[in-house]
PAMIFI-879819 format. One record per residue (C-alpha): residue in one letter; x, y, z. Coordinates in steps of 0.02 Angstrom, whole numbers, padded with zeros to 5 digits, always signed. Example, Ala and Ser with C-alpha at 12.3 -4.5 7.8 and 13.67 -1.06 7.14 Angstrom:
A+00615-00225+00390/S+00684-00053+00357/
This chain:
X+00000+00000+00000/X+00051+00180-00026/X+00074+00320+00099/X-00074+00371+00204/X-00138+00545+00238/X-00144+00513+00425/X-00014+00525+00558/X-00032+00440+00726/X+00097+00537+00826/X-00038+00601+00946/X-00049+00487+01097/X-00201+00496+01210/X-00125+00405+01357/X-00249+00261+01364/X-00158+00156+01235/X-00253+00230+01087/X-00170+00335+00953/X-00280+00473+00884/X-00263+00504+00698/X-00221+00676+00631/X-00206+00740+00452/X-00033+00771+00383/X+00008+00939+00304/X+00018+00933+00114/X+00196+00996+00089/X+00167+01053-00091/X+00022+01164-00036/X+00121+01226+00113/X+00264+01285+00002/X+00153+01374-00125/X+00030+01464-00012/X+00039+01574+00140/X-00079+01623+00278/X-00115+01800+00338/X-00133+01850+00520/X-00323+01852+00498/X-00322+01674+00429/X-00345+01706+00243/X-00252+01590+00123/X-00154+01678-00015/X-00083+01612-00179/X+00029+01675-00319/X-00033+01712-00495/X+00025+01590-00628/X+00111+01636-00792/X+00262+01734-00732/X+00398+01601-00739/X+00459+01618-00918/X+00426+01702-01087/X+00413+01870-00998/X+00484+01967-01146/X+00324+01937-01245/X+00212+01999-01104/X+00177+02183-01078/X+00234+02273-00921/X+00053+02300-00872/X+00018+02114-00886/X+00176+02072-00787/X+00124+02190-00647/X-00048+02111-00643/X+00030+01938-00625/X+00140+01989-00478/X+00092+01987-00296/X-00019+01879-00187/X-00205+01848-00215/X-00334+01763-00103/X-00382+01585-00146/X-00552+01569-00232/X-00698+01538-00113/X-00742+01364-00179/X-00562+01307-00148/X-00538+01381+00026/X-00609+01234+00126/X-00503+01103+00036/X-00348+01212+00040/X-00362+01245+00227/X-00383+01059+00262/X-00226+01017+00161/X-00128+01165+00231/X-00139+01098+00408/X-00125+01188+00573/X-00041+01357+00579/
């Protein structure tokens, strides 16, 4: 079998290990959390071929943007505890 999404490092003391979700490391490296708890992402399309893109377009692609509302719940679950 492959790797699981659970980690049983939490020990309750009565001989039972409680399961906890592992942080998705790919998500953790690509996103960041604000002090208020919002999840932010980078805009795609600014890695290469920048000479063909206008300066206005390049500025628009820079900076952090909030994650779309339909994706917030899934993203926060994968991001893990802060």
